[in-house]
C-alpha positions, 0 to 999 in steps of 0.5 A: 449632294444628291443624298441631301436633295432627296432628303430635302424633297422628302421633308417637303412631301411629309409637311405637305401631306400633313397639312392636307390631312389636317385640312381634310380632317378639319373640313370646310371652313365655317360660313356665317351670314352676317347680321343685316345681310340679305344675300351672300355668294358662297363660292369661297369656303366650299370643298369639291369632289369630282365623281368620274363614275357618277355612282358615289353615295353620300356616305362615300363622299362623307368618308372622302371628306373625313380623309381629306380627299376633297379639294378647295374650290379656287376663288372666282371659280363658277364655271366648270364647263361641259362635263360628263362627270358628277360633282360634289360640293361641301360647305359648313354654315354656323349660327352663333346666334341665340335663335334659329336661322331660316335661310334659302340656298339657291343655285343661280343657274336654271340649266342644271339637270339634277341637283341633290341637296343634303343637310348634315348635322355637326356629326355629319349625320344626314338630316334632310335630302332634297332634289331639284334641277330640270330633270325634276318636275316643278311640283316635286321641288322643295321651292317651286321656282326656276332656279334650284333652291332649297330651304335651310334651317340652322338651329341656334348656336349650332352648325350644319353641313350641306352637300351638293351633288350636281350632274348635268349634260350642259355647262356646269355653272356654279353660282351658289347664293345664301338668301334671307327668305324675304330678300329671296322672295323680293328677288324672285318678284323682281326677276318676274317683273323684269322678265314680264317686261321683256316678254311683254315687249316681245309680245307687243312686237309680235302683235304689232308686226302681225298687224303690219303683216295683215295690213301690208301683206309683206313677207318680212313681217311674217319672218320677223314674227316667227323669229321673235316668237322662236327666240322668245321661247329660246330665251325662256328655255335658257333662263328656265322660265319655259320649264317653269311655265310651259313644260314643267311636267316634261323634264326630258324635253327641257334639256333638248328644248335649248338646242332645238329652239336655238337652231330654230332661232338661227334658222329664222334669223338667217331667213330674216336677214335674207329677206330684210337685207334683200340679199338674194337680189342685192348681194348674191355672195352673201345670199349663198353664204346664208343659204349654206348656213341654213343647210348646216342649221337644218342638219344640226336640227335633224341630228339634235335628238341623236347626238350627245347633248354636250356635243350638240351644245358645242356645235350649236354654240359654234354655229351660232357664233358663225351666224352672228358674225354673218349677220354683222358682216351682212349689215355692215356690207349693206351700210357700205353700199349705202343701203339704208335698212342695213343701218338699223340691222347693224345697230340691232345686232350690235346692241344685242352683242353688247348686252350679252358681252355685259352679262358675260363680263359680269359672270366672269367677275370683271363687272359689278352686278347691277341691273344693267349687267344682270339683265344685259342679255334681255336689254340687248334683245329688247333693243334689238327687237325695237331697232329691227321693228323700226328698221322694218318700218323704215324699210317699208317706207323706203321701198314705198318711196322707191316704188313711188319713184319707180311708178313716177318714172314709169309714168313719165316713161309711159307718158313720153311713150304715149306722147311719142306714140301720139306724135307717131300716130299723128305722123301716120295720120298724115299718110293714113287718116285716123278717120280712115282707120275708124272706117275700117273698124280699127282703133289705131294704125297698129291694128291695120294689116295688109288685106283688111277691107270693109264694104260701105255705102259712101259718097265719093268726091273728086276735085280737080284743077282745070287746065293744071297742065298748062298752069304747071308749065307756066310755073315750073316744077319748083314753083308748081310744087310750092303752088300745090302745097299752098293750094292743098293747105288752103282747101283740104281742111274743108273736106275734114270740116264737113266730116269727110276723109281725104283718101288721097292726093292725085297730082292736082286732084283731091279724092274724099269720101263721106260716110254720113251721107251725100249732104256732107259731100255736096256742102263740102263741094260748095265750100271748096268752090267758095274756098278756091275763090278766097284762094284766088283773092289771097294768092296771085300765083298766075295772071288768071284765077284757077278754076276747079271741077267737082264730081260727086257720086254715091254707091257701095265701095270697098275701103281697105289696105292694099299694097305689099308687106313693105308698102301699105296704102289705104284706099277706096275702090269700086265702080262708084269711085270710078264713076265719081272720077270720070264725072269730075272730067264731065264738068269740063264738058258741061261747063258746070263746076259741081255735078252730082249723079242721080244716085247722089241726088236720090241720097240727099236727105234735105234737098230743100237746102240745095239748089239743083237742076237736072242737066241730062244723061251720059254714058261713061267709059266702060259702062252701058247704062245711062247716068243721070246728071245734076248741077248744084248751083248754090255757088252762083250769084243770087240773081243767077240762082233766081233765074235758074230756078225761075226757068228750071222747067223750061230748061229741063223740058229742052233737055228732054227734047234733046234726049228724044232727038227733037232737035227743033223743040230742043233748040227753041227751048234752049234759045228761049232759056238763053234769052233769060240767062245769056251766059248759061254754059250748059244751054250753050253746049246743048244749042251747039249740039242741036245745030250739029244734029250730032251727039258726042261720044259721051252723050246719047241722043 
């Protein structure tokens, strides 16, 4: 049984060997370009030989073909992957026509390092040798286009063999095509037109975003311009245009331009994703992933000139796939967070991916070759650029809207804070008037500090309710408190309306200061007397109307902030203030409701507008010098004012006689004065003192 099995396998081996030998002796099957055909793919009918040593000569390959060592290329095989070996491909072209055929042989893949093309006759004698590939300068090629292309002439009714040797460090993609010359030129022009549109759009995007960068000074435009520029150069390197137009005299750089520009494109794309999606602020985890990828890209870029080219392409491809996945995840994560710019970002990378998928499926033969599948990568890239540009513009609008909303919100907050501050200042002004703060030379109460002071020439007014102690006993505490509030609301605005500042309320007394001059203080005093009359008519708090006494003095006073760190108070202090306070008490003794000192009298700027008479001198407590006193009587009825003016000389002579202790002359003068003004309280007071012949503690004879 075993003997028969061995014999069977031996017969099969012999038959198989005989078939292969016969096939090898016959050579490749003849290929003919059918009449009217502009282009024909040449994968079928080719034999190939793998040259592991990369040292085989053309004669050795011809001998290998004759002994049947070449193998038939499997149908649909167009990608042999990344390899360090050289490959030989053999084909036969027949021309049964009666005229010669001029054709063009093209390898539709620009990224082949070196391609040697040999033309043999029917006897396998080398007729012509040509070379192309990106190690060969463009000027040294037979046809000066990006793809390795060779002219091929087949005489009438004859055959030609062609041998193709390909050596490359990158992917060995085999896409041979046979062209009619006119169709080839049309195809090249069409490709140039499509690439012109693509790179023209890229240039438009660059110019547009440079203009936006100049206008808005936003970093995202700069990063996007860098990304488009580098990616465009990468695409030019990938499809051979960079070698054709940029560095046709640098074959060595042509190889490394692809991984270098790919790394730079990844780096710019990662930076753009970070800036555009604001990952550093919004999603820290994705920001750290992007930072890690950028470090890896930089390391790969640094090693690009040291590593083996084939290994470098593998690493760049793997890292590119990871970066692409990172961009998609970042975009969809932003969409999940309802971040509007992420929608454009995700759309851009999705159409970019679809374009490359269409191109890959066409290369695999799963989709027909048409404009969409042939230029899917460029179409996807164009749509990506447009989507990202629209996304950036929308992002700017979104950020502008957010900034406007933030400004409006900040303005609302600032307005509320300002209103709160105004209300707070208004509340503070109830305790420390703003006019008082201005007298200190400050803008607002926040600038006021303990110990700040300034010396100014001020007129001080004291206004007191006469017999308030008795009045408060009658009213009681609660009603008396309500009485004071009602009283102050009625009379206090008078001081402010005459450019005065209320320094403080002292029980039933008001202290006001006037910076502009004595006239304001005196007119304020007269207005207070009139206002109290209105108060008495409008408020029946007691059976008897209230009366007030007003004392006014002018002099240098110290205005400032006193107290301690936890309790501050604005006040005015000085001898001039003390004198005004004591002068208010003198109004009771003289029976005159409004008395001013000599310093105030001398400070009056327009005395013709007032009715004033001299009423004597006094010595206040704690002082030695005499203080001249004057009565302002504009508040008196018109008849009384006229009589006081008519007999002012008699009255003042009588006062002088009294001061000189000429009692009889003074007494006669005051009695005569009373005959005209029987109810003048000051004259009555002097007559009493004259009869007594004595001076009170407050008067000097």
